[in-house]
Structure formats: C-alpha cells, structure tokens
C-alpha positions in Angstrom: 219.6 -109.6 -9.4 221.3 -107.4 -6.8 220.4 -104.2 -8.7 216.6 -104.6 -8.3 214.3 -105.2 -5.3 211.2 -107.4 -5.6 208.2 -105.7 -4.0 204.5 -106.6 -3.5 201.4 -104.6 -3.3 197.9 -105.5 -2.3 195.3 -103.7 -4.3 191.6 -103.5 -5.1 189.9 -103.6 -8.5 189.9 -99.9 -9.2 193.6 -99.4 -8.7 194.3 -102.6 -10.6 192.2 -101.4 -13.5 194.4 -98.2 -13.7 197.6 -100.4 -13.6 196.2 -102.5 -16.4 195.4 -99.3 -18.4 199.0 -98.3 -18.1 200.0 -101.5 -19.8 201.1 -103.0 -16.4 203.9 -100.4 -16.3 202.9 -97.8 -13.7 201.1 -97.2 -10.4 198.4 -94.5 -10.7 198.7 -91.2 -9.0 197.6 -91.1 -5.3 194.3 -89.6 -4.4 194.4 -86.5 -2.2 193.7 -88.6 0.9 196.6 -90.9 -0.1 199.8 -89.0 0.5 202.0 -92.1 0.7 202.4 -95.1 -1.7 203.1 -98.3 0.4 204.8 -101.2 -1.5 205.5 -104.1 0.9 208.5 -106.4 1.1 206.9 -109.8 1.3 204.1 -111.7 -0.3 202.7 -112.9 3.0 202.0 -109.4 4.2 200.5 -108.4 0.9 198.3 -111.4 1.0 197.1 -110.6 4.5 196.1 -107.0 3.4 194.5 -108.2 0.2 192.3 -110.7 2.2 191.6 -108.6 5.3 191.2 -105.1 3.8 190.6 -105.2 0.0 188.1 -108.1 0.0 185.8 -106.6 2.7 186.1 -103.1 1.1 185.5 -104.0 -2.5 184.7 -107.7 -2.8 188.0 -108.7 -4.3 191.7 -108.3 -3.4 194.7 -108.8 -5.6 198.4 -109.3 -4.8 200.8 -107.8 -7.2 204.5 -108.3 -7.6 207.0 -106.0 -9.3 210.7 -105.0 -9.3 212.2 -101.6 -8.6 215.8 -100.4 -9.1 217.7 -100.7 -5.8 219.5 -97.4 -6.5 216.2 -95.6 -6.4 214.9 -97.4 -3.3 218.2 -96.7 -1.4 217.0 -93.2 -0.6 214.1 -94.6 1.5 214.2 -96.5 4.7 212.3 -99.7 5.1 209.6 -99.1 7.7 208.4 -101.7 10.2 204.7 -101.1 10.4 203.9 -103.7 13.1 205.4 -107.2 13.5 208.8 -108.3 12.3 207.6 -109.3 8.9 205.3 -106.2 8.4 207.8 -104.2 6.3 207.1 -101.6 3.7 208.5 -98.6 2.0 206.8 -95.2 2.4 207.0 -93.4 -1.0 205.7 -89.9 -0.9 203.0 -89.3 -3.5 205.1 -86.6 -5.2 207.8 -89.3 -5.8 205.5 -91.8 -7.5 206.3 -90.8 -11.1 210.0 -91.3 -10.4 209.2 -94.6 -8.6 207.3 -95.7 -11.8 210.3 -94.6 -13.9 212.4 -97.1 -11.9 210.2 -100.1 -12.3 211.9 -103.0 -14.0 209.6 -105.2 -16.0 205.8 -105.4 -15.7 203.6 -105.3 -12.6 202.1 -108.8 -12.3 199.1 -110.1 -10.5 200.1 -113.2 -8.5 196.9 -113.9 -6.5 193.2 -113.0 -6.4 191.0 -113.3 -3.3 187.2 -113.0 -3.0 
C-alpha cells in the first residue's frame, strides 16, 4: 500500500508492556531524557539494536513492526544514523500523540531475543 510506510522499532520489556497496555495501538510518551522517538526503516537494523542494546540492558529485546500513514511521515526526513542501511525517522516527543493517531493497524512483535 503506497499510502502507508512499514516501520520497525526495537524495544525492551518496559516499553513493550506499555504498548501492550494500549491494546497494541500506541507508543508510550517519551521520558524526559528521551526527546526523540526513533522508528527505523528496516528489520535488520531493528534486530541489531534489539540484540546489542536491549538484551544487555534488560535481558530481553523485542523487534516490533507497524505501519504509519505516509502523509504524516512526509513532514519528516529520513535520517541516516550511520551506515547505508541505518535509517530512521526522528519524531519529536511532542509529535508522538499525532504519530500514534496515524498508526494503521496494530503494533506487532516479530521477534524476541534473550
């Protein structure tokens, strides 16, 4: 579907519990030390972060997949955060409610790493 973009997000158990509490329909508000929400554009990058950051930090890392309306995302530039495939959006925390309003379908867990 051209009107939505498939995105990925690595996450730990605490954030995932909040997503589950929302009925798999929203990302939780950012903490004060988290001014940006970082969804990524490919599963490989999300898997790398889940394994290398979330597992050491909290013992488990999850990869999630979700879709967002392209019309909403068009106001943000894709950021290259390293290598060619390390691509992400930088969504300001104050835009997260509107981001959630533009989710299409549920947030799904596609992988778990321990």
